[in-house]
N, C-alpha and C positions, 0 to 999 in steps of 0.2 A: 560458458561464462557469460552474463551479464553486470553491467556497473546501475549499482544505485545512489544516488544521490538524497540523503535522510534532508527531514528539515533545517539538521542544525549543519547540514556543509558537510557529513560526514559519510564517503566512499565506501561503498562494501559493495564485495562480486558475491552472488549471487548463484549456482549449477542449475538453468533453466529446465525443464520439463517436457519432454521430447514427444515425437509422435506417438513412440511405440506406448510409452511408459505412461503418457495422459489413455492411451486407448481401451490400455489395459486397464487402471480406474479407471474408465466408462464402463466398459463389459460388467463389473465387480458392480456400477450402481441401477447397467442396465436390469443387472441381475434383480437388483434389490427393488428396482420401480412395479416391477412384473409381478414380484412376491405381491407388495406393499399395493399397487395398485390393486391384481386380484383379488385380492379379503375385503380394499372397498366394494368394489362391486355385488360379491357375495352376499357382502352388508347389505345395501343398499339393495338387492333385487331379496331380499329377503324382508326386507324391510315395506318393500313396495308391495309385494305380494300379498303380505300379512295385511295392507291397506285397503288390498281392490283398487290399486291400477294399473290406470291402462299404459296402453303403449306408448306414451308420447312422455310418460315420465319417467319411464323406461329409457327410453332416449335419449331425454336430457342427462339425467342420472351417469347414464354409459357419457357426455360428453362431458359435467364435471367429473366425473371420476377420472378418465383421459387428460383433462388440463392439471386437474389437483398432479396427477402423478409424472408427468410430463414437462411443469413450471414450478408445481407444487412444492414437492421431492429435493430441487438443485437448490431452489429459492430459502426451505428451512433452515434445511442443512449447512450450508455456509455460512448465512445469519446465526445461528447459534454456537457454531466452531469457527465462528471472524475465519472466514476459507477454505472448511476445508469438509468434504463428503463421507460418506464411507469408503466406497472407493479410492478418495483421495490418502483418508489415516489408511490404510490396509499396503498403497504402496508409498507413502513416505510424502506425498503433496499438500500443498498450499498457495491457494488463492494470496495471492498482494499484489495492493499499488503500486502505480508505476514507480512514487520511491521510498518501494518496500516496508509500506507501514500494515497494517494489517485493514481488510472490507469491514465494510457494512453491508444493511438491510441492502439499501440507493446500489451496495454495487451486484449483491446477489440477483436482486429479481431485474435489471439489469443484462446481464448473462442469462438465465433461464430465461427471459423474455429471445432474444440474441441465438441462445440453444434449438428453437423454432424455427430458424431459420440456418444454423448449424450442420444439426443433426437428421430433420424429421424431415425435413421439402421436399429429398429425394432418397430421403428413407436410408439412406446409407452412409452420413457422415462425409460422405464426399466435399460436400463446402468445406466442414470444420480440414479436412485434412489437407486444401488445396491450398486455401486463403494462409493456415498452419505454418505450409512449405515454405511461404512467399512474404515467409514475419519472419527477421530476425533473431528477432525472441517466442515466437512458435504460438506469436497470439492465435486464436480462430477471429469468428467476427464478435462473438460476446465479450474477448477482453478488450479490444481495437473499442466499442461502444464504451465499452465499465470502464476504463482507463484502468484494468490490473493484467497481472504476470502470473503464469502459475507456475510454482519451483516447488526447487524438492527441499523439506522441510527438514533434512539434516542437516544444516546450515541456521546456524539460527544469526541473527543481528548483534553484535558488540554493543558493550556500551561504553557511546558517546563519552570521550575527554571533554570535559567543559573545559574554555576560556575566562582566566579569571582576569576582569579590567583592572587596569589601574585605578582608580578614587579621578584623580585630578581630571580622565578623561573620559567618566561613564557623562558629565553636563552635555560634553562637543561630542557624542557619541549619538544620544540620546535624538537629538536635533538632523540628523544626518535621515534622507532617504534612501530608501533599501530596495529599492523597486528597483534601483540599477547598476546593483551585483550580483553580475552571474555565478551558480553557481559553483564553474568550472572556475574560478575566479578565489573565490572560496574555499573550494578546495585545494586551491595553491596555497594559499595563506592561510587552512590549519597544517600541510605539508609545511612550511616555511617554517614556524610555530615549533611542531614536535620535532624539528629534525633542527637547529639553529643553535643547538651546541655540537652537534658532530662538526661545523660546518667551522671552516679558522676566518679568525677576525673582519680576513680582506670579502670572503665571499657572502659573510653576514650583512657586513655593511652594503656592497653591489646589489644583490638580491633582497635585501629588504629596503634600501632606497628605490628599486623600480619597479617592486609594486608596492609598495608609499603614494607614490607618482597616477600606476597608475589606479588603484583604490579610488583616492582623493579626484581623480579623470571623470570613473564614472558616476562616484557622488554626487559630481559637480563643486567641490569641496577644494580651497586650498590647502595645500600639507601643510601642517604645523611644523612649525621653530623650536627647536629644542629639546624635542621626546625625539629617541631612538625607536625603528619603526617595528623592533619587538615591540612595546606600550600600543605606540599607534596600532598597530595588523590588532596586536590579543584585542581594546578596544572597540574598532568595529566588529568583527569577530565576536566579542561580547553581549555584543548589540543585537547583533542579527540572531544569536541564541535565545537572547530573551524574549526578542519579535515572536521566533518560533514556540517552545513552552514560554507560557507567558504564567508568572506566582498563583501559588492558590489563590482564590478569594479569603482574607481574614473575618477569621469567626467572629461570632456576636459578642460583645465583650461580657453581656451579664451568663448565657453563655459559656463563655469560656471561662469566668470568676467561678464559677458553680464545679465542672469540670478539675482548677484547679484545687480547688478548694475540698 
């Protein structure tokens, strides 16, 4: 299992895909790539022979087919399926970002290009195996460069319980510099807020004041007087969530009025 911290400071554990499962998915993808590459090669060869092309064109076509098969297939499949090639689908695997979020074209390209080093330089995938064994999250070179991790897709990220701030503290929270608030402290704040009803009044006050002092020290702002720790911590965490998930743009008034009418 690996701990992922999402943008709203939710800590989630997901099962990491290890070498045996990833190797099986790779072999399935390899068989698909071989069939796909052979089809492209014979189609290109047929077209070039019909065109009466010389051997230089055939060699160029062969290089293009190999490059597209080894790099284009994983990049295209992982981009269209958000981190799942056909082999990964069959084994229930998915490529996710380091924070547990979905991947995009940039991650797929980085992984696809680095796959040349991981799998094809020695022709055996030995580099990928050795690097994965040395990584705590079984990351190969492509994962390290792209900032991704391969996990079992059977576990889903839960919906985040968003914090609703006290209106009187929204203005105070919006002027805070959140760059000094680490993920570990934000997780501690969330755990306190979600479990505060199960604590004794003494524990609520003691832990809450300790967290408020620590948070305000990290944010370089003096602690507020006259507000309970729950409201202060909730305002800070709600503002962090608001910046991580900005609201959608407001629709054009004319378009909105026509839609309502």
